[in-house]
C-alpha positions in Angstrom: -1.9 -114.8 69.5 -3.5 -111.3 69.5 -2.4 -108.7 67.1 -4.0 -105.7 68.7 -3.7 -105.1 72.3 -4.7 -102.6 75.0 -2.5 -100.8 77.6 -3.4 -102.8 80.6 -2.3 -106.0 78.8 1.0 -104.5 77.9 1.5 -103.3 81.4 0.6 -106.7 82.9 3.1 -108.4 80.5 5.9 -106.1 81.5 5.1 -106.3 85.1 5.7 -110.2 85.0 8.7 -109.9 82.9 7.1 -112.0 80.0 8.3 -111.8 76.6 6.6 -109.3 74.2 6.7 -108.8 70.7 5.9 -105.3 69.4 5.3 -104.5 65.8 4.9 -100.8 64.9 4.4 -99.7 61.2 6.8 -97.1 60.3 4.1 -96.0 57.5 1.5 -95.6 60.0 3.6 -93.1 61.9 4.6 -91.2 58.8 0.9 -91.1 57.3 -0.7 -90.4 60.4 -0.9 -87.3 62.7 1.4 -89.2 65.2 4.3 -87.2 66.5 7.4 -89.4 66.4 8.9 -87.4 69.2 6.0 -88.2 71.5 6.9 -91.8 71.3 8.9 -93.5 74.2 12.7 -93.4 73.9 13.0 -97.3 73.9 10.4 -97.3 70.7 12.5 -94.4 69.0 15.6 -96.2 69.7 14.2 -99.5 68.4 12.8 -97.7 65.2 16.3 -96.1 64.6 18.3 -99.2 65.2 16.4 -101.1 62.4 15.7 -98.2 60.0 18.3 -99.7 57.6 16.1 -102.9 57.1 13.4 -101.1 55.0 14.0 -98.9 52.0 12.0 -95.8 50.8 11.9 -97.0 47.2 10.3 -100.2 45.6 13.4 -102.1 44.1 13.3 -102.4 40.4 14.6 -106.0 40.2 14.7 -109.3 42.0 17.2 -109.7 44.9 20.5 -111.2 44.2 20.9 -114.9 44.1 21.9 -116.4 47.3 23.8 -119.6 47.8 20.6 -121.8 48.6 20.3 -124.8 46.2 17.4 -127.3 46.1 15.8 -129.8 43.9 12.3 -130.8 43.4 11.7 -134.3 43.7 8.6 -134.5 42.0 7.9 -136.6 38.6 7.5 -134.9 35.4 3.9 -134.8 34.1 3.4 -135.6 30.4 0.9 -133.1 29.7 0.7 -131.0 26.3 0.9 -127.2 26.4 -2.2 -125.1 26.0 -3.0 -124.3 22.5 -3.0 -120.5 21.6 -3.5 -118.6 18.4 -0.8 -116.5 16.7 -2.0 -113.1 18.4 -2.1 -114.8 21.9 1.4 -116.2 21.4 2.6 -112.7 20.4 1.1 -111.1 23.3 2.3 -113.9 25.7 6.0 -113.5 24.3 5.6 -109.5 24.5 4.5 -109.6 28.3 7.2 -112.4 29.0 9.9 -110.2 27.4 8.8 -107.1 29.5 9.1 -109.3 32.5 12.4 -110.4 31.6 13.6 -106.9 31.0 12.4 -105.7 34.4 14.1 -108.5 36.2 10.9 -110.1 37.6 11.5 -113.3 36.0 14.6 -115.0 34.4 15.2 -118.0 31.9 16.3 -121.3 33.3 17.1 -124.7 32.0 14.5 -126.5 34.3 12.3 -129.3 32.8 9.5 -128.1 34.8 7.2 -125.6 33.1 4.3 -123.4 34.4 1.4 -123.0 31.8 0.1 -119.3 31.3 -3.2 -118.2 30.0 -4.2 -114.8 28.8 -7.3 -113.2 30.4 -8.9 -110.0 29.1 -9.2 -107.1 31.2 -11.9 -104.6 31.2 -9.9 -102.0 29.4 -9.3 -104.5 26.6 -5.7 -105.4 27.3 -4.5 -108.8 28.4 -3.2 -110.2 31.6 -1.1 -113.3 32.2 -2.5 -115.9 34.7 -0.6 -118.7 35.8 -2.2 -122.1 35.9 -0.5 -124.0 38.9 
């Protein structure tokens, strides 16, 4: 599969009536000097037809819960949690609470857990790293 193509390849594909998938980044058109009115009408109608798919703003929370349910058929491992001192525990709790408030994570009753580690950043703050 080729993600970049030239005009002659596109003409050949159209001539032989073969299927073709075209991906046009909307941001590319908005951030460059391309005049959208210079695009073919078929491309413009395609862009306008799917304009509702992409939003201009980044969402502040997770998408709504959908009706898909599944189970993990793995066995539970019997490993102890990583030890951390009092300051690390407070920092982890602070960052987890921040993620909960923003809606990026949510509490659950699953018996599976994901251990996290704190790693110092260059500016002296901490970042959570997930140990999969």
